[in-house]
PDB file of N, CA, C and O in Angstrom:
ATOM      1  N   UNK A   1     -13.052  -9.254  15.064  1.00  0.00           N
ATOM      2  CA  UNK A   1     -11.633  -9.515  14.981  1.00  0.00           C
ATOM      3  C   UNK A   1     -11.081  -8.853  13.721  1.00  0.00           C
ATOM      4  O   UNK A   1     -11.707  -8.912  12.663  1.00  0.00           O
ATOM      5  N   UNK A   2      -9.932  -8.235  13.828  1.00  0.00           N
ATOM      6  CA  UNK A   2      -9.316  -7.546  12.700  1.00  0.00           C
ATOM      7  C   UNK A   2      -8.112  -8.327  12.197  1.00  0.00           C
ATOM      8  O   UNK A   2      -7.359  -8.918  12.971  1.00  0.00           O
ATOM      9  N   UNK A   3      -7.951  -8.313  10.871  1.00  0.00           N
ATOM     10  CA  UNK A   3      -6.813  -8.940  10.204  1.00  0.00           C
ATOM     11  C   UNK A   3      -6.407  -8.061   9.036  1.00  0.00           C
ATOM     12  O   UNK A   3      -7.189  -7.244   8.551  1.00  0.00           O
ATOM     13  N   UNK A   4      -5.176  -8.242   8.594  1.00  0.00           N
ATOM     14  CA  UNK A   4      -4.769  -7.617   7.342  1.00  0.00           C
ATOM     15  C   UNK A   4      -5.432  -8.382   6.200  1.00  0.00           C
ATOM     16  O   UNK A   4      -5.678  -9.583   6.312  1.00  0.00           O
ATOM     17  N   UNK A   5      -5.714  -7.698   5.126  1.00  0.00           N
ATOM     18  CA  UNK A   5      -6.357  -8.325   3.974  1.00  0.00           C
ATOM     19  C   UNK A   5      -5.546  -9.516   3.477  1.00  0.00           C
ATOM     20  O   UNK A   5      -6.121 -10.518   3.052  1.00  0.00           O
ATOM     21  N   UNK A   6      -4.251  -9.426   3.523  1.00  0.00           N
ATOM     22  CA  UNK A   6      -3.389 -10.515   3.050  1.00  0.00           C
ATOM     23  C   UNK A   6      -3.428 -11.738   3.960  1.00  0.00           C
ATOM     24  O   UNK A   6      -2.993 -12.813   3.548  1.00  0.00           O
ATOM     25  N   UNK A   7      -3.936 -11.608   5.184  1.00  0.00           N
ATOM     26  CA  UNK A   7      -3.964 -12.708   6.142  1.00  0.00           C
ATOM     27  C   UNK A   7      -5.273 -13.485   6.144  1.00  0.00           C
ATOM     28  O   UNK A   7      -5.403 -14.469   6.874  1.00  0.00           O
ATOM     29  N   UNK A   8      -6.246 -13.061   5.340  1.00  0.00           N
ATOM     30  CA  UNK A   8      -7.518 -13.772   5.293  1.00  0.00           C
ATOM     31  C   UNK A   8      -7.341 -15.153   4.684  1.00  0.00           C
ATOM     32  O   UNK A   8      -6.427 -15.379   3.890  1.00  0.00           O
ATOM     33  N   UNK A   9      -8.205 -16.058   5.056  1.00  0.00           N
ATOM     34  CA  UNK A   9      -8.237 -17.393   4.472  1.00  0.00           C
ATOM     35  C   UNK A   9      -9.305 -17.420   3.388  1.00  0.00           C
ATOM     36  O   UNK A   9     -10.210 -16.586   3.373  1.00  0.00           O
ATOM     37  N   UNK A  10      -9.191 -18.376   2.492  1.00  0.00           N
ATOM     38  CA  UNK A  10     -10.172 -18.508   1.414  1.00  0.00           C
ATOM     39  C   UNK A  10     -11.560 -18.681   2.025  1.00  0.00           C
ATOM     40  O   UNK A  10     -11.757 -19.513   2.910  1.00  0.00           O
ATOM     41  N   UNK A  11     -12.515 -17.892   1.548  1.00  0.00           N
ATOM     42  CA  UNK A  11     -13.881 -17.959   2.037  1.00  0.00           C
ATOM     43  C   UNK A  11     -14.204 -16.945   3.124  1.00  0.00           C
ATOM     44  O   UNK A  11     -15.376 -16.746   3.446  1.00  0.00           O
ATOM     45  N   UNK A  12     -13.194 -16.299   3.696  1.00  0.00           N
ATOM     46  CA  UNK A  12     -13.452 -15.289   4.726  1.00  0.00           C
ATOM     47  C   UNK A  12     -13.834 -13.966   4.074  1.00  0.00           C
ATOM     48  O   UNK A  12     -13.444 -13.678   2.943  1.00  0.00           O
ATOM     49  N   UNK A  13     -14.589 -13.183   4.795  1.00  0.00           N
ATOM     50  CA  UNK A  13     -14.996 -11.882   4.303  1.00  0.00           C
ATOM     51  C   UNK A  13     -15.102 -10.894   5.444  1.00  0.00           C
ATOM     52  O   UNK A  13     -15.090 -11.272   6.615  1.00  0.00           O
ATOM     53  N   UNK A  14     -15.204  -9.628   5.090  1.00  0.00           N
ATOM     54  CA  UNK A  14     -15.322  -8.602   6.101  1.00  0.00           C
ATOM     55  C   UNK A  14     -15.436  -7.225   5.477  1.00  0.00           C
ATOM     56  O   UNK A  14     -15.674  -7.075   4.278  1.00  0.00           O
ATOM     57  N   UNK A  15     -15.259  -6.235   6.318  1.00  0.00           N
ATOM     58  CA  UNK A  15     -15.359  -4.842   5.913  1.00  0.00           C
ATOM     59  C   UNK A  15     -14.010  -4.173   6.103  1.00  0.00           C
ATOM     60  O   UNK A  15     -13.361  -4.358   7.133  1.00  0.00           O
ATOM     61  N   UNK A  16     -13.584  -3.396   5.115  1.00  0.00           N
ATOM     62  CA  UNK A  16     -12.333  -2.646   5.218  1.00  0.00           C
ATOM     63  C   UNK A  16     -12.524  -1.575   6.291  1.00  0.00           C
ATOM     64  O   UNK A  16     -13.487  -0.810   6.238  1.00  0.00           O
ATOM     65  N   UNK A  17     -11.610  -1.516   7.267  1.00  0.00           N
ATOM     66  CA  UNK A  17     -11.699  -0.499   8.309  1.00  0.00           C
ATOM     67  C   UNK A  17     -10.581   0.532   8.208  1.00  0.00           C
ATOM     68  O   UNK A  17     -10.707   1.641   8.729  1.00  0.00           O
ATOM     69  N   UNK A  18      -9.478   0.168   7.534  1.00  0.00           N
ATOM     70  CA  UNK A  18      -8.354   1.095   7.448  1.00  0.00           C
ATOM     71  C   UNK A  18      -7.513   0.768   6.222  1.00  0.00           C
ATOM     72  O   UNK A  18      -7.252  -0.398   5.925  1.00  0.00           O
ATOM     73  N   UNK A  19      -7.096   1.806   5.520  1.00  0.00           N
ATOM     74  CA  UNK A  19      -6.177   1.645   4.392  1.00  0.00           C
ATOM     75  C   UNK A  19      -4.929   2.446   4.725  1.00  0.00           C
ATOM     76  O   UNK A  19      -4.974   3.670   4.850  1.00  0.00           O
ATOM     77  N   UNK A  20      -3.824   1.743   4.865  1.00  0.00           N
ATOM     78  CA  UNK A  20      -2.559   2.395   5.216  1.00  0.00           C
ATOM     79  C   UNK A  20      -1.746   2.711   3.973  1.00  0.00           C
ATOM     80  O   UNK A  20      -2.273   2.823   2.866  1.00  0.00           O
ATOM     81  N   UNK A  21      -0.459   2.848   4.188  1.00  0.00           N
ATOM     82  CA  UNK A  21       0.442   3.166   3.086  1.00  0.00           C
ATOM     83  C   UNK A  21       0.512   4.662   2.855  1.00  0.00           C
ATOM     84  O   UNK A  21      -0.212   5.450   3.464  1.00  0.00           O
ATOM     85  N   UNK A  22       1.402   5.019   1.962  1.00  0.00           N
ATOM     86  CA  UNK A  22       1.584   6.428   1.632  1.00  0.00           C
ATOM     87  C   UNK A  22       1.724   6.593   0.129  1.00  0.00           C
ATOM     88  O   UNK A  22       2.131   5.670  -0.577  1.00  0.00           O
ATOM     89  N   UNK A  23       1.389   7.752  -0.338  1.00  0.00           N
ATOM     90  CA  UNK A  23       1.623   8.114  -1.724  1.00  0.00           C
ATOM     91  C   UNK A  23       0.904   7.252  -2.734  1.00  0.00           C
ATOM     92  O   UNK A  23      -0.303   7.028  -2.639  1.00  0.00           O
ATOM     93  N   UNK A  24       1.668   6.766  -3.712  1.00  0.00           N
ATOM     94  CA  UNK A  24       1.108   6.055  -4.862  1.00  0.00           C
ATOM     95  C   UNK A  24       0.409   4.745  -4.469  1.00  0.00           C
ATOM     96  O   UNK A  24      -0.634   4.415  -5.033  1.00  0.00           O
ATOM     97  N   UNK A  25       0.957   4.017  -3.533  1.00  0.00           N
ATOM     98  CA  UNK A  25       0.344   2.733  -3.170  1.00  0.00           C
ATOM     99  C   UNK A  25      -1.024   2.948  -2.518  1.00  0.00           C
ATOM    100  O   UNK A  25      -1.975   2.224  -2.813  1.00  0.00           O
ATOM    101  N   UNK A  26      -1.119   3.930  -1.643  1.00  0.00           N
ATOM    102  CA  UNK A  26      -2.408   4.233  -1.001  1.00  0.00           C
ATOM    103  C   UNK A  26      -3.419   4.698  -2.045  1.00  0.00           C
ATOM    104  O   UNK A  26      -4.565   4.248  -2.041  1.00  0.00           O
ATOM    105  N   UNK A  27      -3.011   5.582  -2.924  1.00  0.00           N
ATOM    106  CA  UNK A  27      -3.897   6.094  -3.968  1.00  0.00           C
ATOM    107  C   UNK A  27      -4.366   4.961  -4.869  1.00  0.00           C
ATOM    108  O   UNK A  27      -5.532   4.925  -5.261  1.00  0.00           O
ATOM    109  N   UNK A  28      -3.474   4.039  -5.200  1.00  0.00           N
ATOM    110  CA  UNK A  28      -3.824   2.898  -6.063  1.00  0.00           C
ATOM    111  C   UNK A  28      -4.894   2.026  -5.404  1.00  0.00           C
ATOM    112  O   UNK A  28      -5.867   1.641  -6.053  1.00  0.00           O
ATOM    113  N   UNK A  29      -4.719   1.717  -4.128  1.00  0.00           N
ATOM    114  CA  UNK A  29      -5.705   0.903  -3.413  1.00  0.00           C
ATOM    115  C   UNK A  29      -7.065   1.603  -3.364  1.00  0.00           C
ATOM    116  O   UNK A  29      -8.100   0.983  -3.609  1.00  0.00           O
ATOM    117  N   UNK A  30      -7.051   2.877  -3.052  1.00  0.00           N
ATOM    118  CA  UNK A  30      -8.306   3.630  -2.985  1.00  0.00           C
ATOM    119  C   UNK A  30      -8.986   3.696  -4.356  1.00  0.00           C
ATOM    120  O   UNK A  30     -10.207   3.576  -4.451  1.00  0.00           O
ATOM    121  N   UNK A  31      -8.196   3.885  -5.414  1.00  0.00           N
ATOM    122  CA  UNK A  31      -8.751   3.946  -6.768  1.00  0.00           C
ATOM    123  C   UNK A  31      -9.357   2.613  -7.198  1.00  0.00           C
ATOM    124  O   UNK A  31     -10.284   2.592  -8.008  1.00  0.00           O
ATOM    125  N   UNK A  32      -8.850   1.505  -6.672  1.00  0.00           N
ATOM    126  CA  UNK A  32      -9.371   0.183  -7.015  1.00  0.00           C
ATOM    127  C   UNK A  32     -10.616  -0.171  -6.202  1.00  0.00           C
ATOM    128  O   UNK A  32     -11.195  -1.238  -6.402  1.00  0.00           O
ATOM    129  N   UNK A  33     -11.033   0.699  -5.297  1.00  0.00           N
ATOM    130  CA  UNK A  33     -12.251   0.456  -4.529  1.00  0.00           C
ATOM    131  C   UNK A  33     -12.020  -0.098  -3.140  1.00  0.00           C
ATOM    132  O   UNK A  33     -12.976  -0.412  -2.431  1.00  0.00           O
ATOM    133  N   UNK A  34     -10.762  -0.223  -2.741  1.00  0.00           N
ATOM    134  CA  UNK A  34     -10.455  -0.704  -1.392  1.00  0.00           C
ATOM    135  C   UNK A  34     -10.453   0.519  -0.480  1.00  0.00           C
ATOM    136  O   UNK A  34      -9.416   1.134  -0.226  1.00  0.00           O
ATOM    137  N   UNK A  35     -11.650   0.850   0.001  1.00  0.00           N
ATOM    138  CA  UNK A  35     -11.844   2.028   0.836  1.00  0.00           C
ATOM    139  C   UNK A  35     -12.518   1.610   2.142  1.00  0.00           C
ATOM    140  O   UNK A  35     -13.186   0.577   2.181  1.00  0.00           O
ATOM    141  N   UNK A  36     -12.356   2.387   3.205  1.00  0.00           N
ATOM    142  CA  UNK A  36     -13.040   2.048   4.459  1.00  0.00           C
ATOM    143  C   UNK A  36     -14.544   1.907   4.228  1.00  0.00           C
ATOM    144  O   UNK A  36     -15.178   2.753   3.598  1.00  0.00           O
ATOM    145  N   UNK A  37     -15.094   0.812   4.756  1.00  0.00           N
ATOM    146  CA  UNK A  37     -16.515   0.536   4.605  1.00  0.00           C
ATOM    147  C   UNK A  37     -16.838  -0.438   3.486  1.00  0.00           C
ATOM    148  O   UNK A  37     -17.934  -0.998   3.458  1.00  0.00           O
ATOM    149  N   UNK A  38     -15.908  -0.653   2.561  1.00  0.00           N
ATOM    150  CA  UNK A  38     -16.143  -1.584   1.454  1.00  0.00           C
ATOM    151  C   UNK A  38     -16.110  -3.022   1.974  1.00  0.00           C
ATOM    152  O   UNK A  38     -15.264  -3.375   2.795  1.00  0.00           O
ATOM    153  N   UNK A  39     -17.036  -3.840   1.488  1.00  0.00           N
ATOM    154  CA  UNK A  39     -17.071  -5.243   1.874  1.00  0.00           C
ATOM    155  C   UNK A  39     -16.201  -6.046   0.923  1.00  0.00           C
ATOM    156  O   UNK A  39     -16.254  -5.856  -0.292  1.00  0.00           O
ATOM    157  N   UNK A  40     -15.395  -6.949   1.486  1.00  0.00           N
ATOM    158  CA  UNK A  40     -14.500  -7.773   0.681  1.00  0.00           C
ATOM    159  C   UNK A  40     -14.703  -9.246   1.022  1.00  0.00           C
ATOM    160  O   UNK A  40     -15.114  -9.594   2.129  1.00  0.00           O
ATOM    161  N   UNK A  41     -14.406 -10.097   0.051  1.00  0.00           N
ATOM    162  CA  UNK A  41     -14.501 -11.545   0.215  1.00  0.00           C
ATOM    163  C   UNK A  41     -13.255 -12.148  -0.421  1.00  0.00           C
ATOM    164  O   UNK A  41     -12.953 -11.866  -1.581  1.00  0.00           O
ATOM    165  N   UNK A  42     -12.536 -12.970   0.323  1.00  0.00           N
ATOM    166  CA  UNK A  42     -11.319 -13.600  -0.167  1.00  0.00           C
ATOM    167  C   UNK A  42     -11.709 -14.800  -1.013  1.00  0.00           C
ATOM    168  O   UNK A  42     -12.244 -15.776  -0.486  1.00  0.00           O
ATOM    169  N   UNK A  43     -11.451 -14.746  -2.321  1.00  0.00           N
ATOM    170  CA  UNK A  43     -11.885 -15.792  -3.247  1.00  0.00           C
ATOM    171  C   UNK A  43     -10.856 -16.902  -3.412  1.00  0.00           C
ATOM    172  O   UNK A  43     -11.174 -18.075  -3.216  1.00  0.00           O
ATOM    173  N   UNK A  44      -9.637 -16.547  -3.767  1.00  0.00           N
ATOM    174  CA  UNK A  44      -8.621 -17.573  -3.997  1.00  0.00           C
ATOM    175  C   UNK A  44      -7.229 -16.967  -3.989  1.00  0.00           C
ATOM    176  O   UNK A  44      -7.056 -15.748  -3.984  1.00  0.00           O
ATOM    177  N   UNK A  45      -6.232 -17.862  -3.987  1.00  0.00           N
ATOM    178  CA  UNK A  45      -4.849 -17.406  -4.054  1.00  0.00           C
ATOM    179  C   UNK A  45      -4.073 -18.308  -4.997  1.00  0.00           C
ATOM    180  O   UNK A  45      -4.465 -19.449  -5.242  1.00  0.00           O
ATOM    181  N   UNK A  46      -2.983 -17.798  -5.519  1.00  0.00           N
ATOM    182  CA  UNK A  46      -2.137 -18.558  -6.426  1.00  0.00           C
ATOM    183  C   UNK A  46      -1.470 -19.706  -5.666  1.00  0.00           C
ATOM    184  O   UNK A  46      -1.370 -19.657  -4.440  1.00  0.00           O
ATOM    185  N   UNK A  47      -1.016 -20.732  -6.376  1.00  0.00           N
ATOM    186  CA  UNK A  47      -0.400 -21.886  -5.714  1.00  0.00           C
ATOM    187  C   UNK A  47       0.736 -21.542  -4.750  1.00  0.00           C
ATOM    188  O   UNK A  47       0.892 -22.212  -3.728  1.00  0.00           O
ATOM    189  N   UNK A  48       1.513 -20.537  -5.045  1.00  0.00           N
ATOM    190  CA  UNK A  48       2.599 -20.147  -4.143  1.00  0.00           C
ATOM    191  C   UNK A  48       2.180 -19.049  -3.163  1.00  0.00           C
ATOM    192  O   UNK A  48       3.013 -18.526  -2.422  1.00  0.00           O
ATOM    193  N   UNK A  49       0.885 -18.700  -3.160  1.00  0.00           N
ATOM    194  CA  UNK A  49       0.368 -17.746  -2.193  1.00  0.00           C
ATOM    195  C   UNK A  49       0.336 -16.299  -2.635  1.00  0.00           C
ATOM    196  O   UNK A  49      -0.207 -15.453  -1.925  1.00  0.00           O
ATOM    197  N   UNK A  50       0.904 -15.994  -3.786  1.00  0.00           N
ATOM    198  CA  UNK A  50       0.942 -14.610  -4.252  1.00  0.00           C
ATOM    199  C   UNK A  50       0.781 -14.616  -5.761  1.00  0.00           C
ATOM    200  O   UNK A  50       1.582 -15.272  -6.427  1.00  0.00           O
ATOM    201  N   UNK A  51      -0.173 -13.951  -6.340  1.00  0.00           N
ATOM    202  CA  UNK A  51      -1.107 -12.971  -5.797  1.00  0.00           C
ATOM    203  C   UNK A  51      -2.363 -13.621  -5.197  1.00  0.00           C
ATOM    204  O   UNK A  51      -2.522 -14.842  -5.200  1.00  0.00           O
ATOM    205  N   UNK A  52      -3.242 -12.758  -4.684  1.00  0.00           N
ATOM    206  CA  UNK A  52      -4.513 -13.205  -4.124  1.00  0.00           C
ATOM    207  C   UNK A  52      -5.646 -12.572  -4.934  1.00  0.00           C
ATOM    208  O   UNK A  52      -5.455 -11.544  -5.584  1.00  0.00           O
ATOM    209  N   UNK A  53      -6.826 -13.194  -4.888  1.00  0.00           N
ATOM    210  CA  UNK A  53      -7.986 -12.630  -5.575  1.00  0.00           C
ATOM    211  C   UNK A  53      -9.089 -12.393  -4.556  1.00  0.00           C
ATOM    212  O   UNK A  53      -9.424 -13.272  -3.762  1.00  0.00           O
ATOM    213  N   UNK A  54      -9.648 -11.186  -4.593  1.00  0.00           N
ATOM    214  CA  UNK A  54     -10.746 -10.819  -3.697  1.00  0.00           C
ATOM    215  C   UNK A  54     -11.916 -10.311  -4.529  1.00  0.00           C
ATOM    216  O   UNK A  54     -11.748  -9.910  -5.681  1.00  0.00           O
ATOM    217  N   UNK A  55     -13.091 -10.333  -3.935  1.00  0.00           N
ATOM    218  CA  UNK A  55     -14.259  -9.673  -4.523  1.00  0.00           C
ATOM    219  C   UNK A  55     -14.490  -8.403  -3.722  1.00  0.00           C
ATOM    220  O   UNK A  55     -14.541  -8.432  -2.492  1.00  0.00           O
ATOM    221  N   UNK A  56     -14.628  -7.302  -4.419  1.00  0.00           N
ATOM    222  CA  UNK A  56     -14.895  -6.018  -3.774  1.00  0.00           C
ATOM    223  C   UNK A  56     -15.769  -5.183  -4.712  1.00  0.00           C
ATOM    224  O   UNK A  56     -15.473  -5.056  -5.900  1.00  0.00           O
ATOM    225  N   UNK A  57     -16.833  -4.622  -4.172  1.00  0.00           N
ATOM    226  CA  UNK A  57     -17.736  -3.755  -4.934  1.00  0.00           C
ATOM    227  C   UNK A  57     -18.262  -4.391  -6.227  1.00  0.00           C
ATOM    228  O   UNK A  57     -18.451  -3.710  -7.235  1.00  0.00           O
ATOM    229  N   UNK A  58     -18.495  -5.717  -6.176  1.00  0.00           N
ATOM    230  CA  UNK A  58     -19.109  -6.397  -7.307  1.00  0.00           C
ATOM    231  C   UNK A  58     -18.159  -6.867  -8.396  1.00  0.00           C
ATOM    232  O   UNK A  58     -18.621  -7.320  -9.444  1.00  0.00           O
ATOM    233  N   UNK A  59     -16.861  -6.778  -8.192  1.00  0.00           N
ATOM    234  CA  UNK A  59     -15.927  -7.290  -9.186  1.00  0.00           C
ATOM    235  C   UNK A  59     -14.777  -8.020  -8.513  1.00  0.00           C
ATOM    236  O   UNK A  59     -14.535  -7.859  -7.317  1.00  0.00           O
ATOM    237  N   UNK A  60     -14.067  -8.830  -9.304  1.00  0.00           N
ATOM    238  CA  UNK A  60     -12.924  -9.566  -8.787  1.00  0.00           C
ATOM    239  C   UNK A  60     -11.663  -8.740  -9.005  1.00  0.00           C
ATOM    240  O   UNK A  60     -11.472  -8.144 -10.065  1.00  0.00           O
ATOM    241  N   UNK A  61     -10.818  -8.713  -8.001  1.00  0.00           N
ATOM    242  CA  UNK A  61      -9.604  -7.912  -8.028  1.00  0.00           C
ATOM    243  C   UNK A  61      -8.438  -8.782  -7.591  1.00  0.00           C
ATOM    244  O   UNK A  61      -8.518  -9.475  -6.577  1.00  0.00           O
ATOM    245  N   UNK A  62      -7.358  -8.746  -8.356  1.00  0.00           N
ATOM    246  CA  UNK A  62      -6.155  -9.495  -8.015  1.00  0.00           C
ATOM    247  C   UNK A  62      -5.118  -8.525  -7.483  1.00  0.00           C
ATOM    248  O   UNK A  62      -4.824  -7.503  -8.104  1.00  0.00           O
ATOM    249  N   UNK A  63      -4.562  -8.862  -6.313  1.00  0.00           N
ATOM    250  CA  UNK A  63      -3.573  -8.010  -5.641  1.00  0.00           C
ATOM    251  C   UNK A  63      -2.352  -8.816  -5.239  1.00  0.00           C
ATOM    252  O   UNK A  63      -2.441 -10.020  -4.997  1.00  0.00           O
ATOM    253  N   UNK A  64      -1.230  -8.157  -5.173  1.00  0.00           N
ATOM    254  CA  UNK A  64      -0.061  -8.773  -4.569  1.00  0.00           C
ATOM    255  C   UNK A  64      -0.234  -8.724  -3.056  1.00  0.00           C
ATOM    256  O   UNK A  64      -0.898  -7.833  -2.527  1.00  0.00           O
ATOM    257  N   UNK A  65       0.369  -9.690  -2.364  1.00  0.00           N
ATOM    258  CA  UNK A  65       0.269  -9.703  -0.900  1.00  0.00           C
ATOM    259  C   UNK A  65       0.872  -8.442  -0.303  1.00  0.00           C
ATOM    260  O   UNK A  65       0.375  -7.937   0.704  1.00  0.00           O
ATOM    261  N   UNK A  66       1.930  -7.928  -0.905  1.00  0.00           N
ATOM    262  CA  UNK A  66       2.568  -6.701  -0.403  1.00  0.00           C
ATOM    263  C   UNK A  66       1.586  -5.535  -0.427  1.00  0.00           C
ATOM    264  O   UNK A  66       1.606  -4.691   0.470  1.00  0.00           O
ATOM    265  N   UNK A  67       0.733  -5.479  -1.437  1.00  0.00           N
ATOM    266  CA  UNK A  67      -0.277  -4.418  -1.512  1.00  0.00           C
ATOM    267  C   UNK A  67      -1.387  -4.671  -0.500  1.00  0.00           C
ATOM    268  O   UNK A  67      -1.869  -3.742   0.148  1.00  0.00           O
ATOM    269  N   UNK A  68      -1.789  -5.930  -0.370  1.00  0.00           N
ATOM    270  CA  UNK A  68      -2.887  -6.283   0.537  1.00  0.00           C
ATOM    271  C   UNK A  68      -2.505  -6.077   2.007  1.00  0.00           C
ATOM    272  O   UNK A  68      -3.385  -6.003   2.865  1.00  0.00           O
ATOM    273  N   UNK A  69      -1.218  -5.985   2.305  1.00  0.00           N
ATOM    274  CA  UNK A  69      -0.767  -5.750   3.683  1.00  0.00           C
ATOM    275  C   UNK A  69      -1.151  -4.367   4.197  1.00  0.00           C
ATOM    276  O   UNK A  69      -1.100  -4.127   5.403  1.00  0.00           O
ATOM    277  N   UNK A  70      -1.528  -3.468   3.322  1.00  0.00           N
ATOM    278  CA  UNK A  70      -1.867  -2.110   3.719  1.00  0.00           C
ATOM    279  C   UNK A  70      -3.343  -1.938   4.096  1.00  0.00           C
ATOM    280  O   UNK A  70      -3.732  -0.875   4.580  1.00  0.00           O
ATOM    281  N   UNK A  71      -4.166  -2.968   3.881  1.00  0.00           N
ATOM    282  CA  UNK A  71      -5.602  -2.863   4.177  1.00  0.00           C
ATOM    283  C   UNK A  71      -5.950  -3.725   5.376  1.00  0.00           C
ATOM    284  O   UNK A  71      -5.589  -4.901   5.434  1.00  0.00           O
ATOM    285  N   UNK A  72      -6.652  -3.134   6.332  1.00  0.00           N
ATOM    286  CA  UNK A  72      -7.088  -3.846   7.534  1.00  0.00           C
ATOM    287  C   UNK A  72      -8.576  -4.140   7.425  1.00  0.00           C
ATOM    288  O   UNK A  72      -9.368  -3.276   7.047  1.00  0.00           O
ATOM    289  N   UNK A  73      -8.952  -5.395   7.769  1.00  0.00           N
ATOM    290  CA  UNK A  73     -10.323  -5.876   7.588  1.00  0.00           C
ATOM    291  C   UNK A  73     -10.911  -6.300   8.937  1.00  0.00           C
ATOM    292  O   UNK A  73     -10.249  -6.975   9.725  1.00  0.00           O
ATOM    293  N   UNK A  74     -12.168  -5.893   9.195  1.00  0.00           N
ATOM    294  CA  UNK A  74     -12.940  -6.376  10.334  1.00  0.00           C
ATOM    295  C   UNK A  74     -13.749  -7.556   9.835  1.00  0.00           C
ATOM    296  O   UNK A  74     -14.607  -7.390   8.968  1.00  0.00           O
ATOM    297  N   UNK A  75     -13.492  -8.757  10.368  1.00  0.00           N
ATOM    298  CA  UNK A  75     -14.157  -9.961   9.888  1.00  0.00           C
ATOM    299  C   UNK A  75     -15.625  -9.978  10.291  1.00  0.00           C
ATOM    300  O   UNK A  75     -16.015  -9.386  11.297  1.00  0.00           O
ATOM    301  N   UNK A  76     -16.434 -10.670   9.486  1.00  0.00           N
ATOM    302  CA  UNK A  76     -17.866 -10.844   9.790  1.00  0.00           C
ATOM    303  C   UNK A  76     -18.026 -11.774  10.947  1.00  0.00           C
ATOM    304  O   UNK A  76     -19.151 -12.054  11.363  1.00  0.00           O
TER     305      UNK A  76
END
């Protein structure tokens, strides 16, 4: 099953299958390690739901939901 990275629930994980967006936002996501094939784990979210924290490539990364909407994840 596929979901956007921003739609994952706490404790869910999967593999990045697609990174969308254009220009600077796409480059930023790719530079942070959110690339197709990377495994991600949804760790936590702020009380109001934005930002979110994920684990990717051995480190914790905090993203805004607007940025996380550009990454598609295949759930485990």
